C-alpha positions, 0 to 999 in steps of 0.5 A: 339419748346419746348427744348430737356431736355439732361438726365445725363444718356445720357451725355457721360462722365457720361455714361463712368465713369459708366462703358459704353464702347462707340463707340466713346470716349468722349473727354476734355482736362486738361488746355482746359482754358487757354494761348493757346486760345486768348479769354482766354488771354483777359479775364485774362487781364481784370481780372488784375491777376490771383488770380483775375480771380480765384475768379471773378465768371463772369469771371472764368465761361467765361473762362471755357465756352471759349473751350466749345463754340470753341470747344464742348468739352464733359465736362468743368472743373471748373477754378480755382487753386490746391493752392486756397485751402491753401490760404483758410486755411490761407497760403499766396499766390500770383504769380510771373510772368514768375515763378508761385505760391509762399505761405508762408510755413509749416515747424513747428508744430507751423505754422501748428496749425495756420492754420484756421479750416476746417469751415473757408475755404468757406469763401474765396472759396465762389467765386469759388461756385458760379462759379459752380453754374453759369456754372451749369445753362449755360453749354449746357445742353449735356456738364458735369460739373467737379469740382476739388481739388489737392491732399493731398501729391502735394499740401502739396509740395507747402505748405512746399516748398512755391512754386513748385520744380523739386523733392519736396525735402523740402517736402520729407526733412520734411516727414523725419525730422519730420513726426508728422508735416508732416502727420498733413499737410497731414490730414489737407489737406485730411478734406479741400479737402473733405469739398471743393469738396463736397461743389462743388457738392452741387453747381452743379458740376456732376464730381470731379477730384483729381489731385496728379500731383506729386504723381510719386515723391513717392515710395514704402510704401510712394507712398502708404501713401501719395499718395493712402491713402488720395486720397482713404479717400477723394473717400470713404467720398465723395461716402458716401455723394454723392454716385451718382457723380463718382471720377477722380483720376490722379496720375500722373507718378504713372508708374506701380502703375496705375494698381490695382489703381481702387480698390486701391482708390475707384475711378470710373476713373483713368487718365493716363500720357503719360509715360506709353503706352495705349496698357499697360493701356489696358490690365492692367488699363482698366480691372478694369474700365473707363480710362482717357488719354493720349496723350502726350501735345507736340502734341498740338504744333507739330500736322500734321501726328503724332497728328493724328496718335498717337490719331488714336492709343490711340483710337484703344488701349482703344476701348474695354472698357470705356475710356475717352479721354485726355491729359496726362498732361495739354495742353501747354501756346504754343499750336496752337489752330488748333491743337486741333480742329485736335484732336477732329476731329480725335477722334470723327472720331475713 
């Protein structure tokens, strides 16, 4: 029997991103390939360490596929890390068990000028593009492949501090003390991100997402200049090259600034965190286009009636427009895989 061919226009994620209101929202989950899954932990152990897993195309593709096999999500997101780009630019990168990433820092004009040219980043990132190619061939035809990168502000906070920080204070300090170096670093990251995401699309990514995990630590003119404008520049460049490839922007912690974000960034979809209410999102954000979100990831730990009721409430609140169901942030390692199945069942029966 001849295999049915699924056209891109029939993929539910792409339909929602094109502005269609669907009777059941498509669903995927940030960090859906992760430590909460026993099969992921086994594969990571086989790889040896986190970075080795990111740069092994076969194993990175395998962990990307695992949640698709288990749950049948409507999209798979490339398994990688937002800090691979800084490493490709020449920063030293390593991970400390139980503590997270560490990087060599960029705080001076000399350190900034020592970064590699954008044209050289693909030497390091080649395995990532190979992972995308494998996934484009191995994913079920109905499953959309999402590529991603960190937004310039968020990536800069790590490159300036050399690690994750609770308040991004080192980045804020450099922004005030040496604006030329700070803005120069943002420019390099912005150009690198355009090149990086372009190669992901060339390799087979059907959608790309820009994660600005620390956007909420910016306010006023800084939020506009360092969260909104760099993302808008990336979206504009990608749209010029790939007008039919949708872009999702996720300025986490934006609060009321989520309103108007479609127009401000040019993104096809705005992902929202769980700090804003879904009914508010429907009124002020979804009116401008597709939204993604926004169940609190804590429900993946606690489960039960609370998970069911909140999932249903979000689906109901956002049923009047294009919506992709997701968490308000990535799933945590202590989540129960059974609660993920319960969430999906609730969404698909909503």
